[in-house]
N, CA, C and O atoms as a GROMACS GRO file, in nm:
protein
  356
    1MET      N    1   5.972  -0.127   3.264
    1MET     CA    2   5.935  -0.160   3.400
    1MET      C    3   5.840  -0.279   3.402
    1MET      O    4   5.850  -0.364   3.490
    2ARG      N    5   5.750  -0.286   3.306
    2ARG     CA    6   5.654  -0.396   3.301
    2ARG      C    7   5.727  -0.528   3.288
    2ARG      O    8   5.692  -0.626   3.353
    3THR      N    9   5.830  -0.532   3.203
    3THR     CA   10   5.906  -0.654   3.183
    3THR      C   11   5.979  -0.694   3.310
    3THR      O   12   5.981  -0.812   3.345
    4SER      N   13   6.041  -0.597   3.379
    4SER     CA   14   6.115  -0.632   3.500
    4SER      C   15   6.020  -0.678   3.610
    4SER      O   16   6.057  -0.766   3.688
    5THR      N   17   5.900  -0.622   3.619
    5THR     CA   18   5.802  -0.667   3.717
    5THR      C   19   5.761  -0.810   3.686
    5THR      O   20   5.754  -0.895   3.776
    6ALA      N   21   5.733  -0.838   3.560
    6ALA     CA   22   5.694  -0.974   3.520
    6ALA      C   23   5.808  -1.071   3.546
    6ALA      O   24   5.785  -1.183   3.590
    7ALA      N   25   5.930  -1.028   3.519
    7ALA     CA   26   6.045  -1.116   3.542
    7ALA      C   27   6.062  -1.146   3.690
    7ALA      O   28   6.093  -1.259   3.728
    8ALA      N   29   6.042  -1.045   3.775
    8ALA     CA   30   6.053  -1.066   3.919
    8ALA      C   31   5.947  -1.163   3.969
    8ALA      O   32   5.974  -1.249   4.052
    9ILE      N   33   5.827  -1.149   3.918
    9ILE     CA   34   5.719  -1.239   3.959
    9ILE      C   35   5.746  -1.380   3.909
    9ILE      O   36   5.723  -1.477   3.981
   10ALA      N   37   5.795  -1.391   3.787
   10ALA     CA   38   5.828  -1.523   3.733
   10ALA      C   39   5.937  -1.589   3.817
   10ALA      O   40   5.931  -1.709   3.845
   11ALA      N   41   6.036  -1.510   3.856
   11ALA     CA   42   6.143  -1.565   3.940
   11ALA      C   43   6.088  -1.614   4.073
   11ALA      O   44   6.128  -1.719   4.123
   12ALA      N   45   5.997  -1.537   4.130
   12ALA     CA   46   5.937  -1.578   4.258
   12ALA      C   47   5.857  -1.707   4.240
   12ALA      O   48   5.862  -1.796   4.326
   13LEU      N   49   5.784  -1.717   4.132
   13LEU     CA   50   5.705  -1.838   4.108
   13LEU      C   51   5.795  -1.958   4.083
   13LEU      O   52   5.764  -2.070   4.124
   14LEU      N   53   5.906  -1.935   4.015
   14LEU     CA   54   5.996  -2.046   3.984
   14LEU      C   55   6.076  -2.090   4.106
   14LEU      O   56   6.132  -2.199   4.107
   15ALA      N   57   6.080  -2.008   4.208
   15ALA     CA   58   6.149  -2.047   4.331
   15ALA      C   59   6.080  -2.167   4.395
   15ALA      O   60   6.138  -2.232   4.482
   16LEU      N   61   5.961  -2.196   4.353
   16LEU     CA   62   5.887  -2.310   4.406
   16LEU      C   63   5.957  -2.443   4.379
   16LEU      O   64   5.937  -2.540   4.452
   17THR      N   65   6.038  -2.448   4.277
   17THR     CA   66   6.103  -2.574   4.242
   17THR      C   67   6.193  -2.623   4.355
   17THR      O   68   6.214  -2.743   4.369
   18ALA      N   69   6.246  -2.532   4.434
   18ALA     CA   70   6.331  -2.572   4.545
   18ALA      C   71   6.253  -2.646   4.652
   18ALA      O   72   6.312  -2.717   4.734
   19CYS      N   73   6.122  -2.631   4.653
   19CYS     CA   74   6.038  -2.693   4.756
   19CYS      C   75   5.964  -2.816   4.705
   19CYS      O   76   5.880  -2.870   4.777
   20SER      N   77   5.993  -2.860   4.585
   20SER     CA   78   5.916  -2.972   4.530
   20SER      C   79   5.956  -3.103   4.597
   20SER      O   80   6.068  -3.118   4.646
   21ASN      N   81   5.863  -3.197   4.596
   21ASN     CA   82   5.891  -3.331   4.649
   21ASN      C   83   5.825  -3.432   4.558
   21ASN      O   84   5.778  -3.398   4.450
   22GLU      N   85   5.821  -3.556   4.600
   22GLU     CA   86   5.771  -3.664   4.516
   22GLU      C   87   5.620  -3.680   4.518
   22GLU      O   88   5.567  -3.764   4.445
   23ASN      N   89   5.548  -3.602   4.597
   23ASN     CA   90   5.402  -3.615   4.604
   23ASN      C   91   5.337  -3.570   4.474
   23ASN      O   92   5.386  -3.480   4.406
   24ASP      N   93   5.224  -3.634   4.441
   24ASP     CA   94   5.147  -3.589   4.326
   24ASP      C   95   5.083  -3.456   4.362
   24ASP      O   96   5.037  -3.436   4.475
   25ALA      N   97   5.080  -3.365   4.268
   25ALA     CA   98   5.019  -3.235   4.293
   25ALA      C   99   4.911  -3.209   4.190
   25ALA      O  100   4.919  -3.257   4.077
   26ASN      N  101   4.814  -3.134   4.229
   26ASN     CA  102   4.703  -3.100   4.142
   26ASN      C  103   4.738  -2.973   4.065
   26ASN      O  104   4.746  -2.866   4.124
   27VAL      N  105   4.760  -2.986   3.936
   27VAL     CA  106   4.803  -2.873   3.854
   27VAL      C  107   4.700  -2.760   3.857
   27VAL      O  108   4.738  -2.643   3.865
   28ALA      N  109   4.573  -2.793   3.850
   28ALA     CA  110   4.469  -2.688   3.851
   28ALA      C  111   4.470  -2.613   3.984
   28ALA      O  112   4.456  -2.490   3.985
   29ALA      N  113   4.485  -2.684   4.094
   29ALA     CA  114   4.490  -2.618   4.226
   29ALA      C  115   4.615  -2.532   4.237
   29ALA      O  116   4.610  -2.423   4.295
   30CYS      N  117   4.724  -2.580   4.184
   30CYS     CA  118   4.848  -2.502   4.186
   30CYS      C  119   4.832  -2.375   4.105
   30CYS      O  120   4.872  -2.267   4.150
   31LYS      N  121   4.775  -2.386   3.986
   31LYS     CA  122   4.758  -2.267   3.902
   31LYS      C  123   4.668  -2.165   3.972
   31LYS      O  124   4.694  -2.045   3.967
   32LYS      N  125   4.563  -2.213   4.035
   32LYS     CA  126   4.473  -2.122   4.107
   32LYS      C  127   4.548  -2.052   4.220
   32LYS      O  128   4.533  -1.931   4.240
   33ALA      N  129   4.629  -2.127   4.295
   33ALA     CA  130   4.707  -2.069   4.404
   33ALA      C  131   4.811  -1.970   4.352
   33ALA      O  132   4.832  -1.864   4.411
   34LEU      N  133   4.876  -2.005   4.241
   34LEU     CA  134   4.974  -1.914   4.182
   34LEU      C  135   4.907  -1.787   4.129
   34LEU      O  136   4.963  -1.678   4.140
   35GLN      N  137   4.789  -1.801   4.072
   35GLN     CA  138   4.715  -1.684   4.024
   35GLN      C  139   4.685  -1.589   4.140
   35GLN      O  140   4.701  -1.468   4.127
   36GLN      N  141   4.641  -1.645   4.252
   36GLN     CA  142   4.613  -1.563   4.370
   36GLN      C  143   4.741  -1.497   4.420
   36GLN      O  144   4.740  -1.379   4.458
   37GLN      N  145   4.850  -1.571   4.422
   37GLN     CA  146   4.978  -1.516   4.466
   37GLN      C  147   5.022  -1.404   4.372
   37GLN      O  148   5.074  -1.302   4.416
   38PHE      N  149   5.002  -1.423   4.243
   38PHE     CA  150   5.035  -1.320   4.144
   38PHE      C  151   4.956  -1.193   4.171
   38PHE      O  152   5.012  -1.084   4.172
   39GLU      N  153   4.826  -1.208   4.192
   39GLU     CA  154   4.740  -1.091   4.218
   39GLU      C  155   4.782  -1.020   4.347
   39GLU      O  156   4.785  -0.898   4.353
   40ASP      N  157   4.815  -1.098   4.450
   40ASP     CA  158   4.861  -1.039   4.576
   40ASP      C  159   4.993  -0.966   4.558
   40ASP      O  160   5.014  -0.858   4.615
   41ALA      N  161   5.084  -1.023   4.477
   41ALA     CA  162   5.213  -0.960   4.452
   41ALA      C  163   5.197  -0.828   4.377
   41ALA      O  164   5.266  -0.731   4.405
   42ILE      N  165   5.105  -0.825   4.281
   42ILE     CA  166   5.080  -0.701   4.207
   42ILE      C  167   5.023  -0.595   4.301
   42ILE      O  168   5.062  -0.479   4.294
   43ALA      N  169   4.931  -0.635   4.388
   43ALA     CA  170   4.868  -0.540   4.479
   43ALA      C  171   4.963  -0.490   4.587
   43ALA      O  172   4.960  -0.372   4.623
   44SER      N  173   5.046  -0.578   4.639
   44SER     CA  174   5.130  -0.541   4.753
   44SER      C  175   5.276  -0.516   4.717
   44SER      O  176   5.348  -0.449   4.792
   45GLY      N  177   5.320  -0.569   4.604
   45GLY     CA  178   5.460  -0.557   4.567
   45GLY      C  179   5.551  -0.654   4.642
   45GLY      O  180   5.673  -0.643   4.635
   46LYS      N  181   5.491  -0.748   4.715
   46LYS     CA  182   5.568  -0.841   4.795
   46LYS      C  183   5.555  -0.984   4.740
   46LYS      O  184   5.452  -1.021   4.685
   47GLU      N  185   5.662  -1.061   4.758
   47GLU     CA  186   5.658  -1.201   4.720
   47GLU      C  187   5.586  -1.281   4.826
   47GLU      O  188   5.589  -1.247   4.944
   48GLY      N  189   5.522  -1.387   4.784
   48GLY     CA  190   5.454  -1.476   4.878
   48GLY      C  191   5.534  -1.602   4.900
   48GLY      O  192   5.638  -1.624   4.838
   49ASP      N  193   5.485  -1.684   4.988
   49ASP     CA  194   5.546  -1.814   5.012
   49ASP      C  195   5.498  -1.911   4.906
   49ASP      O  196   5.389  -1.893   4.850
   50PRO      N  197   5.576  -2.013   4.877
   50PRO     CA  198   5.532  -2.112   4.778
   50PRO      C  199   5.399  -2.174   4.819
   50PRO      O  200   5.385  -2.220   4.933
   51PRO      N  201   5.301  -2.177   4.729
   51PRO     CA  202   5.172  -2.238   4.762
   51PRO      C  203   5.186  -2.389   4.788
   51PRO      O  204   5.256  -2.459   4.714
   52PHE      N  205   5.120  -2.435   4.890
   52PHE     CA  206   5.122  -2.577   4.924
   52PHE      C  207   5.072  -2.662   4.808
   52PHE      O  208   5.120  -2.773   4.787
   53ALA      N  209   4.976  -2.611   4.733
   53ALA     CA  210   4.917  -2.686   4.622
   53ALA      C  211   5.019  -2.718   4.513
   53ALA      O  212   4.996  -2.807   4.431
   54CYS      N  213   5.132  -2.648   4.512
   54CYS     CA  214   5.232  -2.667   4.406
   54CYS      C  215   5.344  -2.761   4.445
   54CYS      O  216   5.428  -2.795   4.362
   55LEU      N  217   5.346  -2.804   4.570
   55LEU     CA  218   5.452  -2.895   4.612
   55LEU      C  219   5.443  -3.025   4.533
   55LEU      O  220   5.336  -3.085   4.521
   56GLY      N  221   5.556  -3.067   4.481
   56GLY     CA  222   5.560  -3.191   4.406
   56GLY      C  223   5.557  -3.174   4.256
   56GLY      O  224   5.584  -3.270   4.182
   57LEU      N  225   5.524  -3.056   4.208
   57LEU     CA  226   5.524  -3.034   4.064
   57LEU      C  227   5.667  -3.017   4.015
   57LEU      O  228   5.751  -2.958   4.084
   58ASP      N  229   5.695  -3.068   3.897
   58ASP     CA  230   5.829  -3.055   3.840
   58ASP      C  231   5.852  -2.914   3.787
   58ASP      O  232   5.758  -2.837   3.767
   59GLU      N  233   5.977  -2.881   3.764
   59GLU     CA  234   6.015  -2.747   3.720
   59GLU      C  235   5.949  -2.708   3.588
   59GLU      O  236   5.906  -2.594   3.572
   60ALA      N  237   5.941  -2.801   3.495
   60ALA     CA  238   5.880  -2.770   3.365
   60ALA      C  239   5.734  -2.730   3.381
   60ALA      O  240   5.687  -2.637   3.315
   61THR      N  241   5.661  -2.798   3.468
   61THR     CA  242   5.521  -2.765   3.491
   61THR      C  243   5.508  -2.629   3.558
   61THR      O  244   5.422  -2.549   3.521
   62LEU      N  245   5.593  -2.602   3.657
   62LEU     CA  246   5.589  -2.473   3.724
   62LEU      C  247   5.622  -2.359   3.628
   62LEU      O  248   5.559  -2.253   3.633
   63ARG      N  249   5.720  -2.381   3.542
   63ARG     CA  250   5.754  -2.278   3.441
   63ARG      C  251   5.635  -2.253   3.349
   63ARG      O  252   5.602  -2.139   3.318
   64ARG      N  253   5.572  -2.362   3.305
   64ARG     CA  254   5.456  -2.348   3.215
   64ARG      C  255   5.344  -2.270   3.283
   64ARG      O  256   5.284  -2.181   3.223
   65LEU      N  257   5.315  -2.303   3.408
   65LEU     CA  258   5.210  -2.232   3.481
   65LEU      C  259   5.246  -2.085   3.500
   65LEU      O  260   5.161  -1.998   3.482
   66ALA      N  261   5.370  -2.058   3.537
   66ALA     CA  262   5.414  -1.919   3.554
   66ALA      C  263   5.400  -1.842   3.423
   66ALA      O  264   5.351  -1.728   3.423
   67ASP      N  265   5.442  -1.902   3.312
   67ASP     CA  266   5.429  -1.839   3.180
   67ASP      C  267   5.283  -1.811   3.146
   67ASP      O  268   5.249  -1.704   3.096
   68GLU      N  269   5.196  -1.909   3.174
   68GLU     CA  270   5.054  -1.891   3.145
   68GLU      C  271   4.995  -1.776   3.227
   68GLU      O  272   4.924  -1.691   3.173
   69ILE      N  273   5.026  -1.772   3.354
   69ILE     CA  274   4.971  -1.668   3.442
   69ILE      C  275   5.020  -1.531   3.400
   69ILE      O  276   4.941  -1.437   3.393
   70ILE      N  277   5.148  -1.518   3.371
   70ILE     CA  278   5.201  -1.388   3.329
   70ILE      C  279   5.141  -1.347   3.195
   70ILE      O  280   5.102  -1.232   3.178
   71SER      N  281   5.133  -1.440   3.101
   71SER     CA  282   5.074  -1.408   2.969
   71SER      C  283   4.929  -1.364   2.980
   71SER      O  284   4.886  -1.270   2.914
   72GLU      N  285   4.853  -1.435   3.064
   72GLU     CA  286   4.710  -1.404   3.080
   72GLU      C  287   4.688  -1.272   3.154
   72GLU      O  288   4.581  -1.212   3.140
   73ASN      N  289   4.786  -1.226   3.230
   73ASN     CA  290   4.767  -1.108   3.314
   73ASN      C  291   4.861  -0.993   3.281
   73ASN      O  292   4.870  -0.897   3.358
   74LEU      N  293   4.931  -1.001   3.170
   74LEU     CA  294   5.031  -0.900   3.136
   74LEU      C  295   4.973  -0.759   3.133
   74LEU      O  296   5.039  -0.664   3.173
   75ASP      N  297   4.851  -0.746   3.085
   75ASP     CA  298   4.790  -0.613   3.077
   75ASP      C  299   4.755  -0.556   3.214
   75ASP      O  300   4.733  -0.436   3.227
   76ASP      N  301   4.750  -0.641   3.317
   76ASP     CA  302   4.714  -0.596   3.451
   76ASP      C  303   4.835  -0.551   3.534
   76ASP      O  304   4.819  -0.496   3.642
   77ILE      N  305   4.955  -0.575   3.483
   77ILE     CA  306   5.076  -0.536   3.557
   77ILE      C  307   5.089  -0.384   3.548
   77ILE      O  308   5.093  -0.329   3.438
   78PRO      N  309   5.095  -0.317   3.664
   78PRO     CA  310   5.103  -0.171   3.661
   78PRO      C  311   5.235  -0.122   3.602
   78PRO      O  312   5.341  -0.178   3.626
   79VAL      N  313   5.224  -0.017   3.524
   79VAL     CA  314   5.341   0.046   3.464
   79VAL      C  315   5.346   0.190   3.516
   79VAL      O  316   5.251   0.265   3.495
   80PRO      N  317   5.454   0.228   3.582
   80PRO     CA  318   5.461   0.364   3.634
   80PRO      C  319   5.463   0.467   3.520
   80PRO      O  320   5.522   0.443   3.415
   81THR      N  321   5.400   0.578   3.543
   81THR     CA  322   5.398   0.686   3.447
   81THR      C  323   5.516   0.781   3.477
   81THR      O  324   5.530   0.826   3.591
   82PRO      N  325   5.598   0.811   3.378
   82PRO     CA  326   5.712   0.901   3.406
   82PRO      C  327   5.662   1.040   3.443
   82PRO      O  328   5.560   1.086   3.392
   83SER      N  329   5.734   1.105   3.531
   83SER     CA  330   5.696   1.239   3.574
   83SER      C  331   5.754   1.345   3.480
   83SER      O  332   5.729   1.464   3.500
   84TRP      N  333   5.828   1.305   3.381
   84TRP     CA  334   5.887   1.397   3.286
   84TRP      C  335   5.831   1.372   3.148
   84TRP      O  336   5.775   1.265   3.121
   85SER      N  337   5.847   1.467   3.063
   85SER     CA  338   5.797   1.453   2.926
   85SER      C  339   5.915   1.429   2.832
   85SER      O  340   6.017   1.496   2.843
   86PRO      N  341   5.901   1.334   2.741
   86PRO     CA  342   6.009   1.306   2.648
   86PRO      C  343   6.021   1.408   2.536
   86PRO      O  344   6.107   1.397   2.449
   87GLU      N  345   5.932   1.509   2.537
   87GLU     CA  346   5.937   1.611   2.434
   87GLU      C  347   6.073   1.680   2.438
   87GLU      O  348   6.128   1.705   2.545
   88GLY      N  349   6.125   1.711   2.322
   88GLY     CA  350   6.252   1.778   2.312
   88GLY      C  351   6.370   1.682   2.302
   88GLY      O  352   6.485   1.725   2.292
   89TRP      N  353   6.342   1.555   2.304
   89TRP     CA  354   6.451   1.458   2.287
   89TRP      C  355   6.482   1.441   2.145
   89TRP      O  356   6.571   1.364   2.110
   0.00000   0.00000   0.00000
């Protein structure tokens, strides 16, 4: 479940590439905005809109930022506890 949650968040973050343009973007501001979006997604389970700070960044940069955020926060992604016991398997 942890992997699928991280994959869903990564997909949402990578959707930003569809909104990119030729403007210069501030990578640090984008990462900060993506970090906040990541935290909001973990808390609410909902995807956010692409952060304005990320407009104009290329796909490779967005992928790198998404990878960094997920790697830095992997331990914070909630993992559901099964209601059954694997004993007897």
